[in-house]
N, C-alpha and C positions, 0 to 999 in steps of 0.2 A: 894529364895533357895528351898522352898518346890516344886514349879512348876518345877524347874530344875531337882530335884530328881525324880519327877514323870515322866518327859520326858526320863530320863536316864533309869529308871526301865522299861518303855514301850519299849525302844529300846533293852535292854539286856534280857528281859524276854524270848523271843523265842530262845535265843542263847544257844547252847550246849557249855559248857566251855571246853577248852583244857588246856594243861599244860602251855601254854603261857599266859592264862588269869588268873589273880590273884586278890584277893580282895584288896591287897595293892595298885595295880595300879588304880583300880576303886576308892578307897578311896582318893588317891592322886589327881586324876582327879576332884573329887568333891570338895576337899579343894582348889585347884587352881581356880575352877569356883567360889567358894564362896568368896575367898579372892582377886582374881584378879591378881595373879602372882606367878611365881615359887619360888622366893626368900622368900616371906612371907609364902607360903605354906610349904616350907622346915622348916622354923622356927616353924610353928604350929605343924608339924609332927615330929619335933626333928630329922631330917635327913639332909644330905647335899643337896645343890641345884643339884649337880651331880646325886645323888640318885633319886631326883624328876624327872630329865630329863630321867634317865634310865627307871623309872617306866612308864612314859608317852610313851617313845619309844617302850617299850614292849607291852603296850596297843594298840598303833597304829599298830604295827606289827600284833598282834592277830586279830584286827578288819579289817585291810586293805589287809592282805595277805592270807586270807583264813584259818587261824588257827582255826577259829570257824565256825560253820555251823548253819544255821537256822533250826529249827525243822520243 
């Protein structure tokens, strides 16, 4: 887990955040990576699986569609 967090921090450090990028989405990503699935991550975060999917979709949109820019 620590190595995964280091890699994520290395990736997002040079990114300027936009309104599409939020801490909840990043937290959700990390919990999914730690636990291995959307369902169990939803239980850990005390949200629905639909909410987990929405957070990941917003994170993907922010990262893949140019809503964030590199410094």
